[in-house]
C-alpha positions in Angstrom: -127.7 -68.9 -131.1 -125.3 -69.2 -128.1 -128.0 -67.8 -125.9 -130.2 -70.8 -126.6 -129.0 -72.9 -123.6 -129.3 -70.2 -121.0 -132.6 -69.0 -122.4 -134.0 -72.5 -122.4 -133.0 -73.0 -118.8 -135.4 -70.2 -118.0 -138.2 -72.3 -119.5 -137.8 -74.6 -116.5 -138.9 -71.7 -114.3 -142.4 -72.1 -115.7 -142.6 -75.7 -114.3 -142.3 -77.0 -110.8 -141.9 -80.5 -109.4 -140.4 -83.5 -111.1 -140.3 -83.2 -114.9 -139.8 -86.8 -115.6 -140.6 -90.0 -113.8 -137.0 -91.4 -114.2 -133.8 -90.3 -116.0 -134.1 -91.0 -119.7 -131.8 -90.7 -122.6 -132.7 -89.8 -126.2 -130.5 -90.4 -129.2 -130.7 -87.6 -131.8 -129.1 -88.6 -135.2 -128.1 -85.8 -137.4 -127.0 -85.9 -141.1 -124.6 -83.0 -141.2 -121.2 -82.4 -139.7 -120.8 -81.3 -136.1 -119.5 -77.9 -137.3 -122.5 -77.2 -139.5 -124.9 -74.6 -138.0 -127.9 -77.0 -138.2 -125.9 -79.5 -136.0 -124.7 -76.8 -133.7 -128.2 -75.6 -133.3 -129.5 -79.1 -132.6 -126.7 -79.6 -130.0 -127.7 -76.4 -128.2 -131.3 -77.5 -128.2 -130.4 -80.9 -126.8 -128.2 -79.2 -124.1 -131.1 -76.8 -123.3 -133.6 -79.7 -122.7 -131.1 -81.6 -120.7 -130.3 -78.6 -118.5 -133.9 -77.5 -118.1 -135.0 -81.0 -117.0 -132.2 -81.2 -114.5 -130.7 -84.1 -116.4 -133.9 -86.2 -116.1 -134.1 -86.2 -119.9 -130.8 -86.2 -121.7 -130.7 -85.7 -125.5 -127.4 -86.9 -127.1 -126.7 -85.7 -130.7 -124.9 -87.9 -133.3 -123.8 -85.7 -136.2 -122.4 -86.7 -139.6 -124.7 -89.6 -140.1 -122.7 -91.5 -137.4 -125.7 -93.2 -135.9 -128.0 -93.4 -138.9 -127.4 -92.3 -142.5 -129.4 -89.2 -143.5 -131.7 -91.4 -145.6 -132.4 -93.6 -142.6 -133.0 -91.0 -139.9 -136.8 -90.4 -140.4 -137.5 -94.1 -140.5 -135.4 -94.7 -137.4 -137.5 -92.1 -135.5 -140.8 -93.4 -136.8 -140.0 -96.9 -135.6 -138.5 -95.9 -132.3 -134.9 -96.9 -133.1 -134.1 -93.3 -132.3 -136.4 -91.0 -130.2 -135.7 -87.8 -132.1 -133.9 -86.8 -135.3 -133.3 -84.2 -138.0 -134.1 -84.7 -141.7 -134.1 -82.5 -144.8 -137.9 -82.2 -145.6 -137.7 -82.1 -149.4 -135.7 -85.3 -149.5 -138.9 -87.1 -148.5 -140.8 -86.2 -151.7 -141.1 -89.8 -152.8 -143.2 -90.5 -149.7 -145.5 -87.6 -150.2 -145.2 -84.8 -152.8 -146.2 -82.3 -150.1 -142.7 -82.6 -148.5 -141.3 -80.9 -151.6 -143.1 -77.6 -151.1 -140.1 -75.7 -149.9 -138.0 -77.0 -152.9 -140.2 -75.5 -155.6 -137.8 -73.3 -157.7 -138.4 -69.6 -157.5 -141.6 -69.8 -155.4 -140.0 -68.6 -152.1 -136.5 -67.1 -152.7 -135.9 -65.0 -149.6 -135.9 -65.7 -145.9 -139.1 -63.6 -145.6 -140.8 -65.6 -148.3 -139.5 -68.9 -146.9 -141.0 -68.1 -143.5 -144.3 -67.3 -145.0 -144.3 -70.5 -147.0 -143.4 -72.4 -143.8 -146.3 -70.8 -141.9 -148.7 -71.6 -144.8 -147.6 -75.2 -145.0 -146.9 -76.0 -141.4 -150.5 -77.2 -140.5 -150.6 -79.7 -143.3 -147.0 -80.8 -142.7 -147.8 -81.4 -139.0 -150.9 -83.4 -139.9 -149.0 -85.6 -142.4 -146.2 -86.3 -139.9 -148.8 -87.0 -137.2 -150.2 -89.8 -139.3 -146.6 -91.2 -139.7 -146.1 -91.5 -135.9 -144.1 -88.3 -135.8 -144.3 -84.9 -134.0 -142.8 -81.8 -135.6 -140.7 -79.8 -133.1 -139.0 -77.2 -135.3 -137.6 -76.5 -138.7 -134.6 -74.4 -139.9 -133.8 -73.3 -143.4 -130.7 -73.5 -145.5 -129.5 -70.3 -147.2 -130.8 -69.7 -150.7 -129.6 -72.3 -153.2 -127.0 -71.6 -155.8 -125.5 -73.4 -158.8 -122.0 -74.9 -158.5 -120.2 -75.6 -161.8 -116.7 -76.3 -163.0 -117.1 -74.2 -166.1 -118.9 -70.8 -166.8 -122.6 -71.2 -167.5 -124.5 -68.7 -169.6 -127.7 -70.7 -170.1 -129.4 -73.9 -169.1 -128.1 -75.4 -172.4 -124.5 -75.2 -171.0 -125.6 -77.8 -168.4 -126.4 -80.5 -171.0 -124.6 -83.7 -170.3 -123.1 -82.5 -167.0 -123.2 -85.0 -164.1 -125.5 -83.3 -161.6 -125.7 -84.2 -157.9 -129.3 -84.6 -156.9 -130.6 -85.0 -153.3 -134.3 -85.3 -153.9 -136.9 -85.7 -156.6 -137.0 -82.0 -157.2 -133.3 -81.6 -157.9 -133.4 -84.7 -160.1 -136.2 -83.0 -162.1 -134.1 -79.7 -162.4 -131.3 -81.7 -163.8 -133.6 -83.5 -166.3 -135.0 -80.2 -167.5 -131.5 -78.7 -168.0 -130.4 -81.8 -169.9 -127.9 -82.8 -167.1 -127.4 -86.3 -165.8 -128.8 -86.6 -162.3 -127.1 -88.8 -159.7 -128.6 -89.2 -156.2 -125.9 -88.3 -153.7 -126.5 -87.7 -150.0 -124.7 -84.9 -148.1 -122.1 -87.1 -146.5 -121.0 -88.4 -149.9 -120.6 -85.1 -151.7 -116.9 -84.6 -151.4 -116.1 -88.1 -152.6 -118.6 -87.9 -155.5 -116.9 -84.7 -156.8 -113.4 -85.9 -156.2 -114.1 -89.1 -158.2 -116.0 -87.4 -161.0 -119.4 -89.0 -160.2 -120.7 -85.4 -159.8 -119.6 -82.2 -161.6 -122.3 -79.8 -160.6 -125.1 -79.2 -158.1 -127.6 -76.7 -156.8 -127.0 -76.2 -153.1 -126.4 -73.6 -150.5 -123.1 -71.8 -149.7 -123.2 -73.7 -146.5 -122.8 -77.1 -148.2 -120.1 -75.8 -150.4 -118.2 -74.5 -147.5 -118.6 -77.6 -145.4 -117.5 -79.9 -148.2 -114.8 -77.6 -149.6 -116.3 -77.5 -153.0 -113.7 -75.0 -154.2 -111.4 -78.1 -154.5 -113.7 -79.4 -157.3 -115.7 -76.5 -158.7 -114.8 -73.0 -159.7 -118.1 -71.1 -160.0 -121.1 -70.5 -157.8 -124.1 -68.7 -159.3 -126.3 -67.0 -156.8 -129.5 -68.1 -158.4 -131.5 -68.1 -155.1 -133.6 -71.0 -156.3 -135.2 -72.0 -153.0 -134.6 -72.3 -149.3 -135.1 -75.9 -148.2 -135.5 -76.7 -144.5 -134.4 -79.4 -142.1 -137.0 -80.5 -139.6 -136.6 -82.0 -136.2 -139.1 -84.6 -135.3 -139.8 -86.9 -132.3 -141.4 -90.3 -132.2 -145.1 -89.8 -131.4 -145.3 -92.7 -128.9 -142.2 -91.4 -127.1 -143.7 -87.9 -127.1 -147.1 -89.1 -125.7 -145.2 -91.0 -123.0 -143.8 -87.8 -121.5 -145.5 -85.8 -118.8 -147.0 -82.4 -119.5 -144.1 -80.5 -117.9 -141.4 -82.2 -119.9 -143.3 -81.7 -123.1 -143.6 -78.0 -122.2 -139.9 -77.7 -121.7 -139.1 -79.4 -125.0 -141.7 -77.2 -126.8 -140.2 -74.1 -125.4 -136.6 -75.1 -126.2 -137.8 -76.1 -129.8 -139.4 -72.7 -130.3 -136.1 -71.0 -129.3 -134.1 -73.4 -131.5 -136.2 -72.5 -134.5 -135.8 -68.8 -133.9 -132.1 -69.1 -133.4 -131.7 -71.4 -136.4 -133.4 -69.0 -138.7 -131.4 -66.1 -137.4 -128.2 -68.0 -137.9 -129.0 -69.0 -141.4 -129.6 -65.3 -142.3 -126.3 -64.3 -140.6 -124.3 -67.0 -142.4 -125.8 -66.6 -145.8 -123.4 -63.8 -146.9 -120.5 -65.2 -144.9 -120.6 -68.5 -146.7 -120.4 -66.7 -150.1 -117.4 -64.7 -148.8 -115.7 -67.9 -147.7 -116.2 -69.5 -151.1 -114.7 -66.5 -152.8 -111.8 -66.3 -150.3 -111.0 -69.9 -151.3 -110.8 -69.1 -155.0 -114.3 -69.6 -156.3 -115.9 -67.0 -158.6 -119.3 -65.9 -157.1 -121.7 -64.4 -159.7 -125.3 -63.6 -160.2 -127.0 -65.5 -162.9 -127.0 -63.9 -166.3 -130.3 -62.9 -167.9 -130.5 -66.0 -170.1 -129.7 -68.4 -167.3 -132.1 -66.7 -164.9 -134.9 -66.8 -167.5 -134.2 -70.5 -168.3 -134.2 -71.4 -164.6 -137.5 -69.5 -164.0 -139.1 -71.4 -166.9 -137.9 -74.6 -165.3 -139.4 -73.5 -162.0 -142.8 -72.7 -163.5 -142.8 -76.1 -165.2 -141.9 -77.9 -161.9 -144.5 -75.9 -159.9 -147.2 -76.9 -162.3 -146.2 -80.5 -162.1 -146.0 -80.4 -158.4 -149.5 -78.9 -158.0 -150.9 -81.8 -160.0 -149.1 -84.3 -157.7 -149.8 -82.5 -154.5 -153.5 -82.1 -155.2 -155.8 -80.1 -153.0 -153.3 -79.7 -150.2 -150.7 -78.3 -152.5 -153.1 -75.9 -154.1 -154.4 -74.7 -150.8 -150.9 -73.9 -149.4 -149.8 -72.1 -152.5 -153.0 -70.0 -152.5 -152.5 -69.2 -148.8 -148.8 -68.3 -149.5 -149.7 -66.0 -152.3 -152.4 -64.3 -150.2 -149.8 -63.7 -147.5 -147.5 -62.1 -150.1 -150.2 -59.8 -151.3 -150.8 -58.8 -147.7 -147.2 -57.8 -147.3 -147.5 -55.6 -150.5 -150.4 -53.6 -149.1 -149.5 -50.1 -147.9 
């Protein structure tokens, strides 16, 4: 990922002349800490664009929700309060159920499957965002999601009555189907929520647990590999259309490299995060047969429910994804 800046500078070699009419500054709000790989990747992307445009377009990142809270970022970009920003896609399910496609439990559980699902869903995602005054630049996944608990869990029944941190409608539904008590908590509020007992469990990646030092509040992480949600980086459509062709080309090139670097980094860190959780005293386990079967049943229920809500778009994407899977299985 460290090569992103120097590689993106080479993008400028494809373009000659002035790349922007006048020096311009874009603010880029980010929900996660500056040390998180999503934020680091975004910072490298921003630096790459700034360098490749010779400083004519400067992108300044604002991590940890310092400019806008995570729940406010997409709206801020839509309305032009910020020119560009990053948001967890599945957190937007209340706006349109299609945004939840990468949070369907046990549909895409590996990086390979997650990429196929992204490719299958990207045209529809891009179209929806376009109608919302947004342009999709790139998307990067989180590692496979696992279950954080304070006590050992053998089955979904063991989660009954547990205060469960939810971050979108899908995780709320997971909690309901397990009999847990869902509480909507954004990323920046996780540590406080667990410290004060507002939350006792959650499904999230090793990355989030590491960033928020969940070993201080939970003891177990079950590697259930439920799904791989993604963050997307979007730009205000009016702002985008106001750029000249050369500048758009530089940004598009840098975005493509940021996407590639982000996916590679997520893969690289996936095992490392688990090692860090274990090194800090957490017990890392695969789900037992009963828990796995319970969660898969929950996943099937949620996928069926989602297909009803998402309608033709949802059905088309899942069919395309399954077709891609079958293609990989062919000799």
